[in-house]
C-alpha positions as CSV (number, residue, x, y, z in Angstrom):
1,M,-7.3,25.0,2.2
2,S,-7.8,22.6,-0.7
3,N,-5.0,20.6,-2.3
4,T,-5.2,22.8,-5.4
5,D,-4.7,25.9,-3.2
6,C,-1.8,24.3,-1.5
7,A,-0.1,23.5,-4.8
8,L,-0.8,27.0,-6.1
9,S,0.7,28.4,-2.9
10,V,3.9,26.3,-3.3
11,S,4.1,27.2,-6.9
12,T,3.8,30.9,-6.2
13,R,6.4,30.8,-3.5
14,I,8.9,28.9,-5.6
15,A,8.4,31.2,-8.5
16,Q,9.1,34.2,-6.3
17,R,12.3,32.6,-5.0
18,V,13.5,31.7,-8.4
19,K,13.2,35.3,-9.6
20,R,15.8,36.2,-6.9
21,L,18.3,33.6,-8.0
22,P,21.3,34.6,-10.2
23,K,21.1,33.5,-13.8
24,G,23.4,30.8,-15.0
25,Q,24.2,29.4,-11.5
26,P,23.0,25.8,-10.9
27,F,21.1,24.9,-7.7
28,C,19.6,21.8,-6.2
29,I,15.8,21.4,-6.1
30,S,16.2,20.4,-2.4
31,R,16.6,24.1,-1.6
32,F,12.8,24.3,-1.8
33,A,12.2,21.3,0.5
34,E,10.5,23.4,3.3
35,L,8.0,24.9,0.9
36,G,5.9,21.8,0.4
37,T,5.7,18.1,-0.5
38,R,8.1,16.6,-2.9
39,G,5.3,16.2,-5.4
40,A,4.1,19.8,-5.2
41,I,7.6,21.1,-5.6
42,A,8.3,18.8,-8.6
43,K,5.1,20.1,-10.3
44,A,6.0,23.7,-9.6
45,V,9.5,23.4,-10.9
46,A,8.2,21.5,-14.0
47,R,5.8,24.4,-14.7
48,L,8.7,26.9,-14.5
49,V,10.7,24.8,-16.9
50,S,7.9,24.6,-19.4
51,R,7.5,28.4,-19.2
52,G,11.3,28.8,-19.8
53,E,11.9,30.4,-16.4
54,L,14.0,27.5,-15.3
55,E,16.3,25.1,-17.2
56,R,17.0,21.5,-16.1
57,V,20.7,20.9,-16.0
58,T,20.7,17.3,-14.7
59,R,18.7,15.2,-12.4
60,G,17.6,17.3,-9.4
61,V,19.6,20.4,-10.6
62,Y,18.3,23.5,-12.3
63,M,19.3,27.0,-13.1
64,R,17.8,30.3,-14.4
65,P,18.6,30.5,-18.1
66,K,21.3,32.9,-19.1
67,Q,22.2,34.3,-22.5
68,S,25.5,35.8,-23.6
69,K,25.8,38.0,-26.7
70,Y,29.0,36.2,-27.5
71,I,28.2,32.5,-27.0
72,G,24.4,32.6,-26.8
73,R,22.9,30.2,-24.3
74,V,25.2,29.7,-21.3
75,R,25.8,26.2,-20.1
76,S,26.5,25.1,-16.5
77,S,30.0,24.1,-15.6
78,P,30.1,20.3,-14.8
79,L,32.3,21.2,-11.9
80,A,29.8,23.7,-10.5
81,V,27.0,21.1,-10.9
82,M,29.1,18.5,-9.1
83,E,29.7,21.0,-6.2
84,V,26.0,21.8,-5.9
85,I,25.0,18.1,-5.8
86,T,27.7,17.1,-3.3
87,K,27.0,20.1,-1.0
88,A,23.3,19.2,-1.0
89,N,24.2,15.7,0.0
90,G,26.6,16.8,2.7
91,E,29.5,15.2,1.0
92,T,33.2,16.0,1.5
93,I,35.1,16.4,-1.8
94,Q,38.8,16.2,-2.3
95,M,41.0,16.7,-5.4
96,H,42.1,13.5,-7.0
97,G,45.8,12.6,-6.5
98,A,46.5,12.7,-10.2
99,E,45.4,16.3,-10.4
100,A,47.2,17.2,-7.2
101,V,50.4,15.9,-8.6
102,R,50.0,17.9,-11.8
103,R,49.3,21.1,-9.9
104,L,52.4,20.5,-7.8
105,G,54.5,20.4,-11.0
106,L,55.3,16.7,-10.7
107,S,53.3,15.7,-13.8
108,T,52.0,17.3,-17.0
109,Q,49.3,14.6,-17.6
110,M,45.7,15.8,-17.6
111,Q,42.9,13.5,-16.4
112,V,41.0,12.1,-19.3
113,L,37.9,12.0,-17.2
114,P,37.7,14.6,-14.3
115,T,37.7,12.6,-11.1
116,F,37.3,13.6,-7.5
117,Y,37.4,11.8,-4.2
118,T,34.2,11.8,-2.1
119,S,32.8,10.7,1.2
120,G,29.7,9.7,-0.7
121,S,29.1,6.9,-3.1
122,T,31.2,6.1,-6.2
123,R,29.3,7.3,-9.2
124,E,29.3,9.5,-12.3
125,I,27.6,12.8,-12.8
126,K,26.6,13.7,-16.4
127,V,26.0,17.2,-17.5
128,G,25.2,17.3,-21.2
129,N,28.1,15.4,-22.9
130,A,30.4,16.0,-20.0
131,V,31.0,13.5,-17.2
132,I,32.6,13.9,-13.8
133,R,33.5,10.8,-11.8
134,L,33.2,10.7,-8.0
135,R,35.2,7.9,-6.2
136,H,34.5,7.0,-2.6
137,V,37.6,7.0,-0.4
138,S,38.3,6.7,3.3
139,S,38.1,9.8,5.6
140,D,41.9,9.7,5.8
141,R,42.2,10.9,2.2
142,L,39.6,13.7,2.8
143,Q,41.4,15.6,5.5
144,H,41.7,19.3,4.9
145,A,39.6,19.0,1.8
146,S,39.8,21.9,-0.7
147,T,42.9,23.4,0.9
148,K,46.6,23.3,-0.1
149,V,47.3,20.9,2.8
150,G,44.6,18.5,1.5
151,M,46.1,18.8,-2.0
152,V,49.6,17.8,-0.8
153,L,48.1,15.0,1.3
154,T,46.2,13.5,-1.6
155,A,49.3,13.8,-3.8
156,L,51.4,11.9,-1.2
157,Y,48.8,9.1,-1.2
158,Y,48.7,9.0,-5.0
159,I,52.5,8.9,-5.4
160,G,52.8,6.1,-2.8
161,K,55.6,4.7,-0.8
162,E,57.7,3.5,-3.7
163,G,57.6,6.8,-5.6
164,L,58.3,9.1,-2.7
165,S,62.0,10.1,-3.2
166,K,63.7,12.9,-1.2
167,Q,63.5,15.2,-4.3
168,V,59.7,14.6,-4.7
169,I,58.8,15.1,-1.1
170,S,61.0,18.3,-1.0
171,K,59.2,19.7,-4.0
172,I,55.8,18.8,-2.5
173,T,56.4,20.2,0.9
174,S,58.0,23.4,-0.4
175,A,54.5,24.3,-1.7
176,L,53.4,24.7,1.9
177,S,54.0,27.4,4.5
178,S,55.4,26.5,7.9
179,E,51.9,26.7,9.4
180,E,50.5,24.4,6.6
181,L,53.3,21.9,7.2
182,I,52.3,21.7,10.9
183,K,48.8,21.0,9.8
184,L,50.0,18.3,7.4
185,R,52.1,16.6,10.0
186,A,49.1,16.6,12.4
187,C,47.1,14.6,9.9
188,K,46.3,10.9,10.3
189,M,48.5,9.1,7.8
190,P,50.4,5.8,7.1
191,K,53.7,5.2,8.9
192,W,55.7,5.4,5.6
193,M,54.3,8.8,4.9
194,R,55.0,10.2,8.3
195,S,58.6,8.8,8.2
196,A,59.2,10.5,4.8
197,L,57.9,13.9,6.2
198,T,60.1,13.5,9.3
199,L,63.2,12.8,7.2
200,A,62.4,15.8,4.9
201,A,62.1,18.0,8.0
202,K,65.5,16.9,9.2
203,D,67.1,17.5,5.8
204,A,65.6,21.0,5.5
């Protein structure tokens, strides 16, 4: 089989897969990795973009175009794009402490620039005019990622030893069930944090 035939075969197979993908949902180009070489895949995707069958969202991320009768062309959510990229990279993502504190009712301040903790590199992901910041942190801060236990843990780290009063820790831990509290106490954490949780348990 010639190089042209191989490229055509890759192009055809990618086009067939794309037709089965839901419109408006971003995906990483790496999902086609087993279909051919990087160059052949890039050419096939570029051809689909030029035909209007795919839309480039950001570097390495695409989606099938979607139209809404109310807003016209549907744009990808920056958060959805971030999740696609980090999942493809095998990264663990955790809510930022500032957002965790806000969700727990201890602050009303919104993040100016949406920021998440990651096991990957510190960087920014741009989607149109929107930007999401990823900040590398140690694995200790990524325990129970994307769960309520993880949210409470990252809030405790963010508040810090000096800001952790009895009232604050009582409000934070009240957001968890007894099973979730057990998971939280089993986490790897600094001595000051464990001591505060122990005292809160005794006062409960």
